[in-house]
C-alpha positions as CSV (number, residue, x, y, z in Angstrom):
1,T,-1.0,5.8,47.0
2,M,-1.7,8.7,44.8
3,E,-5.6,9.4,43.8
4,Q,-6.1,9.0,40.2
5,P,-8.0,11.8,38.6
6,P,-11.6,11.3,38.0
7,L,-12.2,10.1,34.4
8,T,-14.4,12.4,32.3
9,L,-16.9,10.8,30.0
10,T,-17.1,12.7,26.5
11,N,-20.2,11.7,24.5
12,L,-19.6,11.6,20.8
13,E,-22.4,10.6,18.5
14,D,-23.2,10.5,14.9
15,D,-24.3,8.1,12.1
16,W,-23.9,7.4,8.5
17,S,-25.3,5.0,6.2
18,E,-24.8,4.2,2.4
19,V,-25.5,1.6,-0.1
20,S,-22.6,0.5,-2.1
21,P,-23.6,-1.0,-5.7
22,K,-21.3,-3.1,-7.9
23,L,-22.1,-4.3,-11.4
24,S,-19.8,-6.5,-13.2
25,L,-19.9,-8.4,-16.6
26,S,-17.8,-10.8,-18.1
27,Y,-17.3,-12.6,-21.5
28,D,-15.6,-15.7,-22.6
29,L,-14.1,-15.0,-25.8
30,N,-12.8,-18.6,-26.0
31,E,-11.9,-21.2,-23.3
32,D,-8.6,-19.4,-22.5
33,I,-9.5,-15.9,-22.6
34,M,-12.1,-14.0,-20.5
35,L,-12.9,-10.2,-21.0
36,F,-14.7,-8.3,-18.1
37,A,-15.8,-5.1,-16.9
38,S,-17.3,-3.7,-13.8
39,Y,-18.5,-0.5,-12.1
40,A,-18.3,-0.3,-8.2
41,E,-19.2,2.4,-5.6
42,G,-17.1,2.5,-2.6
43,F,-18.0,3.8,1.1
44,K,-15.8,4.6,3.9
45,S,-17.4,5.7,6.9
46,G,-17.1,9.0,9.0
47,G,-16.1,9.1,12.6
48,Y,-14.0,10.7,15.3
49,F,-10.4,10.3,15.7
50,G,-10.0,8.4,19.0
51,R,-6.4,9.1,19.8
52,N,-6.3,12.8,20.6
53,T,-5.7,13.5,24.3
54,D,-8.6,16.2,24.4
55,F,-11.7,14.7,23.4
56,T,-13.4,18.2,23.8
57,R,-11.7,19.4,20.6
58,A,-13.0,16.4,18.4
59,E,-15.1,17.0,15.6
60,S,-16.7,14.3,13.4
61,Y,-15.7,13.9,9.9
62,D,-17.5,12.7,7.1
63,P,-17.7,9.7,4.9
64,E,-15.3,9.2,1.7
65,Y,-16.9,8.0,-1.4
66,V,-15.2,6.3,-4.6
67,D,-16.5,5.3,-7.8
68,T,-14.5,2.9,-9.8
69,F,-14.4,1.7,-13.5
70,D,-12.4,-1.6,-14.2
71,L,-11.8,-3.1,-17.9
72,G,-9.7,-6.1,-18.4
73,M,-8.7,-9.6,-19.3
74,K,-7.8,-13.0,-18.0
75,S,-6.2,-15.5,-20.1
76,S,-4.1,-18.8,-20.1
77,W,-1.7,-20.1,-22.7
78,L,-0.1,-23.4,-23.8
79,N,-2.2,-25.6,-21.5
80,N,-2.2,-23.1,-18.5
81,R,1.6,-23.1,-18.5
82,I,1.2,-19.3,-18.9
83,I,-1.4,-17.2,-17.2
84,F,-1.6,-13.3,-18.4
85,N,-4.1,-10.8,-17.0
86,A,-4.4,-7.1,-17.4
87,S,-6.6,-4.4,-16.4
88,L,-7.2,-0.8,-16.7
89,F,-8.9,1.3,-14.0
90,Y,-10.4,4.5,-13.2
91,S,-11.5,6.0,-9.8
92,E,-12.8,9.1,-8.5
93,Y,-12.9,9.9,-4.9
94,S,-15.2,12.4,-3.3
95,D,-14.9,13.8,-0.1
96,K,-11.6,12.1,0.5
97,Q,-10.5,11.8,4.2
98,E,-6.9,13.3,5.0
99,E,-5.3,13.1,8.2
100,I,-3.5,16.2,9.4
101,L,-1.1,16.3,12.7
102,I,-0.9,19.7,14.3
103,E,0.2,21.1,17.4
104,I,-2.8,22.6,19.2
105,A,-0.9,23.8,22.4
106,P,2.6,23.7,23.4
107,G,3.4,20.0,23.7
108,E,-0.2,19.0,22.7
109,V,-0.6,17.3,19.3
110,A,-3.9,16.5,17.8
111,T,-4.7,14.7,14.5
112,N,-7.6,16.4,12.4
113,V,-9.3,14.4,9.9
114,V,-10.6,16.6,7.3
115,N,-12.9,15.9,3.9
116,A,-11.1,18.2,1.7
117,A,-10.3,16.5,-1.4
118,T,-11.7,14.9,-4.8
119,V,-9.1,12.8,-6.2
120,E,-8.9,11.3,-9.7
121,L,-6.7,8.1,-10.6
122,Y,-6.2,5.8,-13.4
123,G,-3.7,3.2,-14.0
124,L,-2.8,-0.3,-15.7
125,E,-2.2,-3.5,-13.9
126,L,-0.4,-6.5,-15.6
127,E,0.5,-9.9,-14.2
128,L,2.2,-12.9,-15.7
129,Q,2.7,-16.3,-14.3
130,A,4.8,-19.1,-16.5
131,Q,6.1,-22.5,-15.7
132,L,9.1,-22.5,-17.7
133,T,10.0,-25.8,-17.0
134,E,9.0,-28.5,-14.7
135,A,11.5,-27.2,-12.3
136,L,11.5,-23.3,-12.9
137,S,8.7,-21.1,-12.5
138,L,8.2,-17.2,-12.8
139,R,6.0,-14.5,-11.7
140,A,6.1,-10.8,-12.8
141,S,3.8,-7.9,-12.4
142,Y,3.8,-4.1,-13.5
143,G,1.8,-1.2,-12.5
144,Y,1.2,2.4,-13.6
145,L,-0.7,4.8,-11.7
146,D,-1.6,8.3,-12.3
147,A,-3.1,10.1,-9.2
148,E,-3.9,13.7,-8.8
149,Y,-6.1,15.9,-6.4
150,D,-8.7,17.5,-8.4
151,E,-9.8,19.6,-5.4
152,F,-8.2,20.0,-2.2
153,D,-8.8,23.1,-0.2
154,A,-7.8,22.8,3.5
155,A,-5.5,24.3,6.4
156,L,-2.6,22.1,6.5
157,C,-1.3,23.4,10.1
158,A,-2.9,24.9,13.1
159,T,-1.8,28.4,12.1
160,C,-2.1,28.0,8.5
161,P,-5.1,29.6,6.3
162,V,-7.3,27.4,3.9
163,T,-5.4,27.1,0.8
164,D,-5.9,25.5,-2.7
165,N,-3.6,22.1,-2.4
166,T,-4.3,20.7,-5.5
167,N,-0.4,20.9,-6.7
168,L,0.3,18.4,-4.1
169,I,1.4,14.9,-4.8
170,L,-0.8,12.1,-3.1
171,R,1.1,10.1,-0.5
172,N,2.2,6.6,-1.0
173,A,1.3,6.6,-4.9
174,P,4.2,5.5,-6.7
175,E,3.9,6.2,-10.8
176,N,5.5,3.0,-11.7
177,T,6.0,-0.4,-9.9
178,F,7.5,-3.6,-11.2
179,G,8.5,-6.8,-9.6
180,F,9.3,-10.6,-10.4
181,S,10.1,-13.7,-8.5
182,T,11.3,-16.9,-9.8
183,T,11.5,-20.4,-7.9
184,Y,13.7,-23.5,-8.8
185,T,12.9,-26.8,-7.3
186,R,14.5,-30.0,-8.3
187,S,15.6,-33.3,-6.6
188,L,19.4,-33.5,-5.7
189,G,21.0,-36.6,-4.0
190,P,18.9,-37.7,-0.8
191,G,16.9,-34.4,-0.8
192,E,15.4,-31.5,-2.6
193,F,17.1,-28.2,-3.6
194,S,15.0,-25.0,-4.0
195,G,16.1,-21.5,-4.8
196,F,14.0,-18.5,-4.6
197,L,15.1,-15.0,-6.1
198,S,12.7,-11.7,-6.1
199,Y,13.2,-8.3,-7.3
200,R,11.0,-5.2,-6.8
201,Y,11.2,-1.7,-8.2
202,Q,9.2,1.4,-7.0
203,D,9.2,5.0,-8.3
204,E,9.8,7.9,-5.9
205,I,6.7,8.6,-3.4
206,E,5.7,11.5,-0.9
207,T,4.8,10.2,2.5
208,I,4.1,13.4,4.3
209,L,0.9,15.4,3.3
210,N,2.2,18.7,2.3
211,N,5.1,17.0,0.5
212,D,7.9,18.1,2.7
213,P,11.1,17.1,1.6
214,L,11.7,15.0,4.4
215,G,9.0,12.8,3.6
216,R,10.2,11.8,0.0
217,I,11.5,8.4,-0.6
218,D,13.3,8.0,-3.9
219,S,13.0,5.3,-6.2
220,L,13.8,1.9,-4.8
221,E,15.4,-1.7,-5.9
222,N,15.1,-4.4,-3.7
223,L,16.6,-7.9,-4.5
224,D,16.2,-11.1,-2.1
225,L,17.6,-14.4,-2.5
226,T,16.9,-17.6,-0.4
227,L,18.4,-21.0,-1.3
228,S,17.4,-24.2,0.6
229,Y,18.2,-28.0,0.8
230,A,15.8,-30.1,2.6
231,W,16.4,-34.0,3.1
232,S,14.9,-36.4,5.8
233,N,13.5,-34.4,8.6
234,Y,16.2,-31.5,8.0
235,R,16.4,-28.2,6.2
236,I,19.3,-25.8,6.0
237,T,18.4,-22.2,4.3
238,A,20.7,-19.6,3.5
239,F,19.2,-16.0,2.8
240,G,20.2,-12.6,1.6
241,R,17.7,-9.9,2.4
242,N,18.0,-6.5,0.6
243,L,20.8,-7.3,-1.4
244,T,20.7,-3.9,-3.1
245,D,21.0,-2.2,0.3
246,E,18.4,0.1,0.0
247,I,18.3,2.1,3.2
248,Y,15.5,4.7,3.9
249,A,13.4,6.3,6.7
250,R,9.6,6.9,6.5
251,R,9.0,10.2,8.4
252,V,6.2,11.6,10.4
253,R,6.2,15.6,10.9
254,I,4.2,17.4,13.6
255,E,4.7,21.0,12.5
256,P,6.6,22.9,14.4
257,L,7.0,20.3,17.3
258,V,8.8,17.1,16.2
259,T,9.8,15.0,13.3
260,F,10.6,11.4,13.7
261,G,10.9,8.1,11.5
262,Q,12.9,5.0,11.8
263,Y,15.2,3.8,9.2
264,T,14.9,0.3,7.5
265,Q,17.3,-2.3,7.7
266,G,20.1,-2.8,5.0
267,T,21.7,-5.9,3.6
268,N,21.5,-8.8,5.8
269,Y,22.5,-12.4,5.7
270,G,21.6,-15.5,7.6
271,V,21.5,-19.4,7.8
272,E,19.1,-21.4,9.4
273,L,18.8,-25.0,10.4
274,S,15.6,-26.7,11.3
275,L,14.4,-30.2,12.3
276,S,10.9,-31.5,11.8
277,F,9.7,-34.2,14.0
């Protein structure tokens, strides 16, 4: 048998501590409407990235901090048949942690976590729930997000100089999102019929830190439908997933070594029969 090479122990040590306060106020305008406001400070610990192959290159990164203000309303109408909630928020990140994949030697890749950014974001969230009839219910939500780097000085590759990157678009931060779902349930013959329909929209997003076009995902619309009938101990279900046939790849790029990703599944249909006993 081949002898295994001796393991090398690398001792990495650092510590961080932080107090994260939160203050919240609420006011009942009446028995159906509540107003609220809050302020919170968040803390994400520093550390070491533990999956690099060469720990002698490991450097600690510092904590990430965020201050968040929130102002909103929770309300119910028509004897709780309709619930409507709304909130405005503003968040400011400092020392934001960003992961940068780089090739440090031929065929050797490292992930650097750098504290390089101050980020400001604000937005709006709306939520609606409604029992339209005894059999039909509706849920809907809308989100608006404006997010941008206020400061971001970093080297985005192994041979790149430190540059001002405030023009970059934050990853995974769609400006608009919208979705709704509806459920219909009623007795039919010896059993119960139910239908579920959901729709989701998302604006274009970036998924690669330096906004490489390979990481851009165009706006998406997704529609799912499920029809089900249950009787006695049996249930038969027919479903359609991704009926809008949105197919895209979320890619990862390690410059200049490799780019990889995986495509999502397109439209698919199915029928299921189940028995409970």
